[in-house]
N, C-alpha and C positions, 0 to 999 in steps of 0.2 A: 504494500500500500504506500501511496505517496501523498505528502501533505498538500500538494497543489490540487489534488482531486478530493482529498478528504475534507478540505475546507471549502466544500462546494456551496457557492452562493446562488445556485439555480433554484427557482421556485416553479411550482406547477403552472401558475399564471405569472408570466413575466410582467413586471410593472413597467409602465410607460414613463420615460424620463421627462421631467418637467422642463419648462423653458429656462434658459440660462439665468434669467433674472431671479428665479426662485430655486437656485441650485441647492440641493440637499447634500451636505458634506458628510453625512453619516455613512458608515459602512453598512453593507446589507445585514450584518449580524447585529449591529446597533439598532437598525430598524426593527429587527425581530424583537428586541428588548422592549421597545415602546409599544409594539402591538400586543405583547403579552401583558404588560403592566396595565394597559388600558382596557383589557378584556373583562367581561362579566364572569367568564369561567375562572379566571385567576382570582377575582374578588370573592367568589363563592368559597374559596379554600379557607377563608376566615371562619366559616361555620361548618367545617368538616373535621371529624375526629382524627387525631394522630394516634393516640393509644387509648384514652379513656372516653368511651362513648357517652354522650349526653351529660358530660361533666359541667358543673356550674361554676367552677373556679376560673378566675380571670388569668391565673398564672399558667395553668396547664396548657401545653402547646397544642395548637391546631395545625391543620395541614398548611396553612399559610405561614405561620411562624417557622414551622419545620422547613418549608420550601425556601424561605429567605435564608435560613441558616445553611442549607445545602448549597444554595447559590453562592454564598460568601465563601464557604469552604472550597467549593469546586474552583472558583476563580483563584483562590490562594494557591491551591495545588497546581493549577495551570501556570501560574506565574513562576513557581519554583521549578517546575519541570521544563518549561520552555526556556527559562533563563539558562539552565544547565545545558540544554541542547545547543543553544547559541554559543555559550562561552567555551564549551568543550568540543565544539565542532562535530557533534554526533551525526549531524545531517547537513552537508554543505548547501543543500537547496533550501534549508529552513531560514526564513527571513524575520526581521523585526516586525514587519506587518503581520506575518503569520502568528507571531506571539500575541499580538493584540486580538487577532481573530479567534485564536484558541481560547483566550480568556473571556471574550464576549460570548462565544458559543457555550462555554461551560457555565457562565453566569446565567444565561437564558435557560439552559438545560436544567439547572437546579431549580429554577422557578416553576418549570412545567413538568418535572419528572413524575409528579403524583396527581396531575391535573385530571386524569381520567378515573381516579379512585372513587368508588361509591361512598355514600354516607356511612358513618360508624366505623371508619378505619379499616384495617385489614380484616376485621371480623365481618365487615360488609361484603368483602369479596368472597369470603368463605361461605357466608349465608346464601349468596347468589349461586355459587357453585352447587351447594348442597340442595337448593331448591330444584335446580334443573336435574340433578342426579336422581332425586326422588320423584319428581313430578313429570318430567318430559316423557318417560316411558308410559305414563298413564294417559297422555293426551292423544286425541284422535282428530284427524282433519279429513272431512269428506268421507268418513267411515273407515279411514286407514290410520294405523298408528303413525304418529309424527316421526318416530324413530326409524320407520321404514321409508319415509319420504325424504329425509335430510341425508346428505352424504356423511361419511365418517368424519370428515374434517369439520363440517357444520356442527355435528353433535359434540365433537371434542372441543370446539370453541366454547360451548356453553358449560360442558362438564369441567372444563379447566379455566373458567372465566378469569380474566386478569385485568387489573387496573392499568398495567403497562400497555397492553394491547388497546385498551379503551382510550388511553391518552393519544395514541397515534390516530385513532378514529376521530376523536373529538377535534383535534387540531387540524386535521386535513379535510374533514367533511361537515362536522356538526356545528362548529362555531361559525354560523352563517353571517359574514360581514358584508361582502360585496357579491359573492356568488357561492357556488357549491364547493369551492376549494378551501373552506374553513379560514383559518388565520393566514393561510398561504405563506408559511414559514420556509426558510431556506432548507435545502436538502441536507446540508452539513449538520444543522441543528436537529432536524427530525431523525436523521440516522443515529445521532448520539444518544437520543433517549430510548432507542430500541435496545434494551439490554440483552434480549434473547433473539437472535436472528433466525428463528425457526418457527414453523407453524405448530398448531396444537397437536398434530399427529406425530410430531417428532420429539415430543417431550420425553426426556429420560432422566428422571430425578436421581438415578443411581450412577449416571455417567460422571467421570472425573471432569469432563469438559463443561465449564460453566455455561456455555452457550445453550445447553439442552435442559437447563434447570426448569424453565417455564417457557411459555410461548411469548412471542414478541408481537404478533399481529393476528387479526382474525382473517378468515378466508376473504371477507369483503374487502380487505385492504391488501391482499397478497400481491396483486398486480402493481398497485401503487408502491408498495415497499420494494418490489423488484426494480422499479424505475429509480427509486431513491438510492438504493444500494449500488445499482449499476453506475449511476452518475457520480457517486462518491468513491467508487472503486472498492467496495467492501463486500461484494457478493459472497454469501456464505460465511462471512467473518464478522466479528465484532469491530465496530469503529474504535480506534485507540482511545478516543476521548470518553467512550462509554466506561472504560475501566476507571478513569479518573472520577467521573460522575458517580459511579457506584461506590467508590471509596469515600467520597464526600458524604454520600447518603448514609453509609455505614457509620462513619465517624459521628455524624449529627445525631442519628437516632440511638446509637449505643450509649452515648454520653447523656443525651437528653432524657432517655427512658429512666436512667438512674436518678437524674435530678428531679424529674416529675414524680417518680415513685417516692423519693424522699419528701418532697413537698406534700404529697398526699398522705404521708404517714405509713406507707407500705413497707418502707425499710428505714431503719434508724442508722445513725452514724456508727454505733457500736456493731450493729449487724453487718454493715458494709465493711468495717475494719476487720471483723472476724473473717469474712469471706476473703479479703485481700491477704490477710496473714496466712490463711490456709494455702492460698496460691503462692505466697512468698516461700513457704516451706518446701514446695515441690518444684518450683521454677529452677532452671539451670542457673548456676552461679554467674556466668557471663551475662545472662539476660538481666539478672538482678543488679549487677554492677552498672549496666547501661541504664535501666529504668526500673525502680522498685516502687510499685504503686502503693504498697502498704506503708512504706517509709514516708512517702510523700504525703499521704493522708495524715499520718502522725505528725509530721512536720508542720502541716497547715493548722492542725489543732493547737500545736505548741505556739505557733505564730499568733493565733487568735488570743491565747492566754496572755502572751507577752504584750499584746496591744490592747488588752482589756475589752475585747469584743464581747458584747452581751450574749449573742447566740453563737457560741464557739463552734457548735456542731454544723450549723448551716454554713458558716464562713468556711470551715474546713472542707466540707463536701463540695461546695461550689468552686472554690479555688483549686481543689484537687482535680475536678473535672476539666478546668481550663488547662491545667498542666497535661492532663491525659490527651486532650485534643491536640496540643502542640506536638506531643510525642507521636501520635497517630498520623499527623500530617507529615512528619519527617519520615516515618516508616512507609507511608503510601508513596511519597516522592521517590524513596529508594527502591520500592517495589516496581515502580514504572521504569525508572532509569536502569535498574539492574536487569530488567527483562526487555529492554527497548527493542532489540532486534526481533525477538520472538513475537512481541506485541505487534510490531509493524508488518510482520509477514503473516500474521493471523494464526500463529501456532501456539500462542500462550493459552493455557487451559484454566487458569486459576484467577482468584482475585489478587489485588495488589499486596495483601497482607500475608499471603501464604508462606513466603520464605523470609519473613522478617521477625524481629523480636515482638511484634505486636500481635502475632497470631493467637497466642495463648490468652493474652489480655482481652482481645476482642471476643473470644469465645466465653471467657469468664463474665464479662459485662452483659452479654446476651443472656447467659444462663441465670445470672443474678436477677436481672429484670424480669425474666420469665417466672422464676420461682417466687419472687416477692410481690410482683405486681400483676402479671398476666393471669395467674391462677389464684388470685385473691377473691374473697367473697364479694367485695364491692364491684369488681370487674365482672364477675359471673352474673350479678343481677343486672348490670347495665347491658351486657351482651344478650341476655335472655330477652330483655325489653327490645333491643335492636332487632333481634331475630323475629320477634312477633311482628314488628312494624314491617320489615322487609318481606316476610312470608305473606302477610296480608296484601301488600301492594302487588307482589308478583302474582298471587292468586287471581286478583281482580283484573289486572292489566293484560296479562298473558291471555286470559279467556276472552277479553275484549278485542285483542289484536289478531286472534286466529283468523277471523273472517273479515277483518277490515280490508277495504280496497278490493273486495270480491263482489260477485253478484249475489252472494248468499245474504239474505236480510239479517241484520243485527238486532238484538234486543235493544229496547230503548235505553236501558241502563248502560249497555255496552257502547252505544253511540256517545253517551254523555261522558263515559270514561275516556274514550279516544279524544273527545273535544278538550279534555284537560291537558293532553300532551302538548308540549311546546310546538308552535307552528314551524319553528326552525327545524326541529327534528323530523316532523312530518314532511316538510319540504325536501329535506335531505333524502328521506325514504323514497319519495316519489321520483326524485331525480335519478337515483341509482337503481330503482326497481323497474324503471321504464325499459320495456323490451326484454325483460328477463323471463325465464320460465317460471311456472307456478311454484315449484319446490324452492327455488332461490328466493322468490318473493316472500314465501312463508318464512324462510330463514331471516330475511331482512326485517320482517314484521316482528319477529322475536327480538332481534337486535334493537328495534325501535323501542321496545319496552325497557331493555337494559340501558339504552341511551338515556331515556327519560329518568330512570331511577338513579343512574350514576350522576346525572346532572343535578340531583337534589342535594341540598345541604341537610345536615342532621335535623335542624329545627323544622325545615320544610317537610321532610319525610315524616317526622313525628306528628306535625300539625295535620298533614294530609291524611295520615292514618286515623287520627282522632275524628276528623270531619267525616270521613267515609264510613266510619263505624258509629257515628252518632254520639261520640264521647265529648262532653263539654270540657 
């Protein structure tokens, strides 16, 4: 892969240049940034869950605050990595302008990497997948099982439903600004946010190759993704910037989950210290000499005592996590540069932390967050409520969508339900269903439902559920 094609500024609809008197000095990737910031889809992230569904706290992170953090971390990583490429001559064709482009792409990618996620966080994705696994085999269309009418890939799209794939769909089709091309973002940016360059039928969670962990696009966007990857020169491979984006995402949520869990009272300072000290006992000596998280947490607590901080534990945890982020940024930078040739030739199989001192710590942080926060009773109650909301909405809207846009008469209530769906989403459906066969149109109508639900905020989904069920 080569940077001159990877940083592809092509768009599906090429914009017309303005008259010289109104010259726009922004790069194409800077224009992407302004399109994202000004979009309703991006604003809706402020009312979408990161970890704690339906939480009332002002402190706990939302998808918006998480995305801003990922954007900042991704840009920082991009600056570190591209500076090294330039200074050490790793690629003679890499230029200073390319450095700016890389940083702008990563900043934008951080903002939109979760833009397709449904309400209620990752649990929302799981609830949608489970609904289709349990209910799609029970559905009939014109007297035939839906599972016999849809192709294996169409079925796998729903059984393995992914917010990542929905993000590509939203950005390229559903965010109807000027026409059916969505935000009409650059191919270099769109390629970067596709973490898994495979369809749903090629998922292999047991593979060592990170590309096959999940799907990257629905069948509905397969042709479009093919054009994007061909233009960027990444056919069948991960875009190199995807590794950096993923590392930034991992750093952001692994540290933020601990902080949010601490603020929620799910984990105490002493419990966190105990976990880190157990890790300290089993970690290799060289790793501890380089970065000892338990010692850093103890040092931060001692600093709070010395400065007479009133809440010593909060001070220690928050400042500890800042130090952890810095360490992880250094490790991710090393992980990219140390595997630069393999990444650029598309043969690197792992994340950027795999062969660094951060690998064990990343695993520990994820495990601690899971045991103390994700499997706690407060989370269980919130997720059960979210499951009730999503199941009810899917029950109603899938039934209404089955015979929408066919000659089969709909019940009055089904017509009313379809009327509630965004006109933009219905316009996109009609645009892409035109001329298609009956089975593919059925597939697109089911996607219309997931489009609508994924576009909801937590509050809107909860409110709509209550209204449809007559709950005051």
